[in-house]
C-alpha positions as CSV (number, residue, x, y, z in Angstrom):
1,M,0.1,0.0,0.1
2,D,1.1,3.4,-0.6
3,R,3.2,4.5,2.4
4,L,2.1,8.4,2.3
5,T,-1.5,7.3,2.2
6,S,-0.5,4.7,5.1
7,L,1.1,7.7,7.0
8,Q,-1.9,10.0,6.7
9,A,-4.3,7.4,7.7
10,F,-2.5,7.0,10.9
11,V,-1.8,10.5,11.9
12,K,-6.0,11.2,10.6
13,A,-7.3,8.5,13.0
14,V,-4.8,9.3,16.3
15,D,-5.5,13.3,15.3
16,L,-9.2,12.6,15.0
17,G,-9.8,9.9,17.7
18,S,-11.2,6.6,15.4
19,F,-11.0,5.2,12.1
20,S,-14.4,6.0,11.1
21,A,-13.7,9.5,11.6
22,A,-10.5,9.5,9.8
23,A,-12.4,7.8,7.0
24,E,-14.9,10.4,6.5
25,T,-12.5,12.9,6.4
26,M,-9.9,10.8,4.1
27,K,-13.0,9.9,2.1
28,M,-12.3,6.5,2.2
29,S,-14.4,3.2,4.2
30,S,-12.6,3.0,7.9
31,Q,-12.1,-0.6,7.4
32,L,-9.1,0.6,4.4
33,V,-8.2,3.2,6.9
34,G,-7.5,0.2,9.5
35,K,-6.2,-1.7,6.4
36,H,-3.2,1.6,6.1
37,V,-3.1,1.4,9.6
38,H,-1.8,-2.4,10.1
39,A,0.2,-2.0,6.7
40,L,2.3,0.5,8.3
41,E,2.6,-1.2,11.9
42,Q,3.4,-4.5,9.5
43,R,6.5,-2.5,7.4
44,L,7.7,-1.2,10.5
45,G,7.4,-4.4,12.9
46,V,5.7,-2.7,16.0
47,R,2.4,-2.0,17.3
48,L,1.1,2.0,17.0
49,L,-1.8,1.8,18.4
50,N,-3.6,-0.5,21.3
51,R,-7.4,-0.9,19.5
52,T,-10.2,-2.7,21.5
53,T,-14.2,-2.1,20.1
54,R,-14.4,0.8,22.2
55,R,-11.2,2.7,22.5
56,Q,-7.9,3.3,20.8
57,S,-4.9,4.7,22.0
58,L,-1.1,4.8,21.2
59,T,1.7,2.5,22.0
60,D,4.5,3.9,24.1
61,F,6.7,3.8,19.9
62,G,3.2,4.9,18.1
63,R,3.3,8.3,20.5
64,S,6.8,9.0,19.3
65,F,6.4,7.9,15.7
66,Y,3.1,9.7,15.6
67,E,5.0,13.3,16.1
68,R,7.3,12.2,13.4
69,A,4.5,11.3,11.1
70,K,2.4,14.3,11.7
71,H,5.5,16.3,10.7
72,I,5.8,14.8,7.7
73,V,2.3,14.5,6.7
74,T,2.1,18.2,7.5
75,E,5.2,18.9,5.2
76,V,3.6,17.2,2.4
77,E,0.1,18.9,2.6
78,L,2.1,22.6,2.6
79,A,4.3,21.4,-0.1
80,E,0.7,20.4,-2.0
81,N,-0.9,23.4,-1.0
82,L,2.1,25.6,-2.7
83,A,1.7,24.0,-6.1
84,A,-1.8,24.7,-5.8
85,H,-1.6,28.1,-5.2
86,E,1.4,28.5,-7.8
87,Q,-1.1,27.0,-10.1
88,A,-3.8,29.3,-9.1
89,L,-5.5,31.2,-11.6
90,P,-4.5,35.1,-11.2
91,S,-7.9,37.4,-10.3
92,G,-9.2,40.2,-9.0
93,R,-8.2,44.1,-8.3
94,L,-4.7,45.0,-8.8
95,R,-3.8,48.4,-7.9
96,I,-0.4,49.8,-9.3
97,N,1.4,53.1,-8.6
98,A,4.0,54.4,-10.9
99,P,6.0,57.8,-11.7
100,V,3.9,59.6,-14.2
101,S,6.8,59.4,-17.2
102,F,7.3,56.1,-16.6
103,G,3.5,55.1,-16.6
104,M,2.4,56.8,-19.3
105,N,5.3,55.9,-22.0
106,S,6.8,52.7,-20.8
107,L,4.2,50.8,-18.7
108,A,0.8,52.2,-20.3
109,P,1.6,50.7,-23.9
110,V,2.4,47.3,-22.2
111,L,-0.3,46.9,-19.9
112,P,-2.9,45.8,-22.0
113,R,-0.6,42.6,-23.0
114,F,-0.7,41.8,-19.2
115,M,-4.6,42.3,-19.1
116,Q,-4.6,39.9,-22.6
117,Q,-2.8,37.3,-20.9
118,F,-4.7,37.4,-17.5
119,P,-8.5,38.4,-18.4
120,E,-9.4,37.5,-14.7
121,V,-7.2,40.5,-13.1
122,E,-8.6,44.3,-13.2
123,V,-6.1,46.4,-13.1
124,E,-6.5,50.1,-11.4
125,L,-3.4,52.3,-12.2
126,N,-2.2,55.5,-10.5
127,L,0.5,57.8,-11.7
128,S,2.1,60.3,-9.2
129,N,5.0,61.7,-8.7
130,R,4.9,61.6,-4.8
131,S,6.0,59.1,-2.9
132,V,3.2,57.6,-1.7
133,D,2.4,54.5,1.1
134,L,1.7,51.1,-0.8
135,I,0.1,49.8,3.0
136,D,-2.0,53.2,3.7
137,E,-3.1,53.9,0.3
138,G,-4.1,49.8,-0.6
139,Y,-2.0,49.4,-3.3
140,D,-0.6,45.7,-4.4
141,V,2.9,47.3,-6.1
142,I,4.3,50.5,-6.7
143,F,7.3,51.3,-9.4
144,R,9.5,53.8,-7.5
145,V,12.6,55.6,-8.9
146,G,15.4,56.5,-6.6
147,Q,17.6,55.6,-3.5
148,L,14.7,53.8,-1.4
149,A,14.0,53.7,2.5
150,D,14.0,51.3,5.0
151,S,10.1,50.6,4.7
152,G,9.9,46.9,5.4
153,L,8.5,46.6,1.9
154,I,10.3,43.6,-0.5
155,A,11.9,45.7,-3.5
156,R,12.4,44.0,-6.6
157,A,15.1,45.9,-8.5
158,L,14.8,46.6,-12.3
159,A,16.9,48.1,-14.8
160,P,18.6,51.7,-14.0
161,Y,16.4,54.6,-15.0
162,K,18.1,56.6,-17.3
163,L,18.0,59.9,-18.1
164,V,18.7,62.4,-21.0
165,L,19.8,66.0,-21.1
166,C,18.6,67.7,-24.7
167,A,17.0,70.7,-26.1
168,A,15.1,71.7,-29.4
169,P,17.2,73.0,-32.3
170,V,14.6,76.6,-31.9
171,Y,16.9,76.6,-28.9
172,L,20.6,76.0,-29.9
173,Q,19.6,78.5,-32.5
174,R,19.4,81.1,-30.0
175,K,22.4,80.3,-27.4
176,P,25.3,78.3,-28.5
177,A,24.8,74.5,-26.7
178,P,27.2,73.6,-23.5
179,K,30.3,72.5,-23.9
180,T,30.7,71.2,-20.1
181,P,27.9,71.2,-17.1
182,W,29.0,74.5,-15.8
183,D,28.0,76.1,-19.1
184,L,24.4,75.4,-17.9
185,K,24.9,78.7,-15.4
186,D,24.2,80.9,-18.6
187,H,21.5,78.0,-19.7
188,D,17.5,78.3,-19.3
189,C,17.2,74.9,-17.7
190,L,13.9,73.5,-17.3
191,G,12.7,72.4,-13.5
192,F,11.2,69.3,-12.3
193,A,9.9,70.2,-8.9
194,H,10.7,66.5,-7.3
195,T,14.1,65.4,-6.0
196,E,17.5,66.9,-6.2
197,L,16.7,68.1,-10.3
198,R,14.5,70.7,-9.1
199,T,17.8,72.8,-8.2
200,Q,21.1,70.9,-9.4
201,W,21.4,68.5,-12.2
202,T,24.3,65.9,-11.9
203,F,26.4,64.6,-14.7
204,T,29.5,62.0,-14.8
205,G,33.0,63.6,-16.0
206,P,36.0,62.5,-16.4
207,D,36.9,62.7,-12.8
208,G,33.7,61.5,-11.1
209,R,30.7,63.2,-10.6
210,I,29.9,67.2,-11.4
211,V,26.6,69.0,-9.1
212,V,26.0,72.1,-11.2
213,P,23.3,73.9,-9.7
214,V,20.2,75.3,-12.4
215,T,17.4,77.5,-12.3
216,S,14.6,78.0,-14.7
217,R,11.3,80.0,-15.1
218,L,9.1,77.5,-15.4
219,M,8.8,74.8,-12.5
220,V,6.8,71.9,-13.3
221,D,6.1,68.8,-11.1
222,H,5.1,66.4,-14.2
223,G,7.5,65.6,-16.9
224,E,5.4,65.8,-19.8
225,P,4.6,70.1,-19.7
226,L,8.6,70.3,-19.3
227,L,8.9,68.4,-22.2
228,C,6.0,71.0,-24.5
229,A,8.3,73.5,-23.0
230,A,11.3,72.2,-24.5
231,L,10.1,71.4,-28.0
232,A,9.1,75.2,-27.8
233,G,12.6,76.3,-27.2
234,L,11.8,77.1,-23.8
235,G,15.1,75.8,-22.0
236,L,17.0,72.4,-21.8
237,L,15.5,69.1,-20.4
238,L,16.9,66.5,-18.3
239,Q,13.8,63.8,-18.3
240,P,13.7,60.5,-18.8
241,L,14.8,58.7,-22.0
242,E,11.0,57.1,-22.2
243,L,9.8,60.7,-22.2
244,V,11.8,62.0,-24.5
245,R,13.0,59.1,-26.8
246,E,10.4,59.8,-29.6
247,A,11.1,63.6,-30.0
248,L,15.0,62.2,-30.4
249,Q,14.6,60.1,-33.1
250,A,12.0,62.5,-34.9
251,G,14.9,65.3,-34.3
252,E,12.7,67.4,-32.6
253,L,15.2,67.4,-29.6
254,V,19.1,66.8,-29.7
255,T,21.4,65.2,-27.2
256,L,23.5,67.5,-25.1
257,L,26.8,66.8,-23.0
258,D,26.9,63.3,-24.4
259,D,30.6,63.3,-23.3
260,Y,29.7,63.7,-19.6
261,P,26.3,61.2,-18.9
262,V,24.0,61.5,-16.4
263,P,24.2,58.9,-13.8
264,T,21.5,56.4,-14.2
265,R,19.2,56.1,-11.5
266,P,17.7,52.9,-8.8
267,F,14.9,52.0,-10.2
268,H,12.7,49.5,-8.4
269,V,9.3,47.9,-7.9
270,L,7.6,47.2,-4.6
271,Y,5.0,45.4,-2.7
272,A,4.5,44.3,0.5
273,P,5.6,40.4,2.4
274,D,4.6,37.8,1.5
275,R,1.5,37.5,3.3
276,R,0.3,39.2,0.1
277,M,1.8,37.3,-2.5
278,T,-0.9,36.2,-4.0
279,P,-1.4,34.9,-7.4
280,K,-2.3,38.1,-9.2
281,L,0.4,40.2,-7.8
282,K,3.1,37.4,-8.6
283,S,2.1,37.3,-12.4
284,F,2.3,40.6,-12.6
285,L,6.1,40.6,-10.9
286,D,6.7,38.5,-13.2
287,F,5.7,40.4,-15.9
288,A,7.3,43.8,-14.5
289,L,10.6,41.7,-14.4
290,A,10.6,40.1,-17.6
291,E,9.2,43.9,-19.2
292,F,11.9,46.5,-17.2
293,G,14.4,43.8,-15.3
294,E,17.9,43.9,-16.7
295,N,17.3,42.5,-20.1
296,P,13.8,43.5,-20.3
297,A,11.5,42.2,-23.6
298,T,11.0,45.8,-24.6
299,A,14.7,46.9,-24.8
300,S,15.5,49.4,-27.9
């Protein structure tokens, strides 16, 4: 007889106090439960249960064996439950928060593919450049650019976030292109009203990091209005590659200071600890890592 089934029958008989109760739980006859326990005793060569017509009790060896057997049966059940959990169909509402430019230009174009792959998942996507609280605001997953604070959340690293310095040709007709980062003091720099990009821009030079103070007539908390201003020739723009890629390809913007690259910024997808690892969340995390990880499927 199957050893695992015999172990399960023995443990259930002890837990529930009788063969008949174990049989009902295991959906078999009480006679078959008895055969499993008897087969187990024969295999071990020792009695596990003292049985009379009215009651049963563990032998001394049976008591020790029961503790080990119960642990084995529990571990097997946990493993089976884990497999069932892994195979469960992702479903339900998934609340996502992401920075605006990333959400509009990178996440939104590929999100329909995720929803087509998992038709039972409903997505609520919120875009914001402010730092949201995943737990208090009820998000399942958030994307964040920059260094992370110690929040207790689990962070999965994505491909580093790339920023590009660029300007419209019409602006460069009015002012000569900067040759070094220090030339930015003579230029109009369009200000992003979040993080250090508000007042200073950072570059990498031959001798290391270069931090340059910047000022601007225009300060905006979203990248899209800054892109409009840059295209109109209002100033220099330092924004994510995903925001300016099409304008660069079309020649509406040109890159500047190519010999002084802007340092990439850390980029992560965050979620709460394992208690929230539902099939819908796992499926989205796998999708996000495939799309935006170190070797993203959408890399150009």
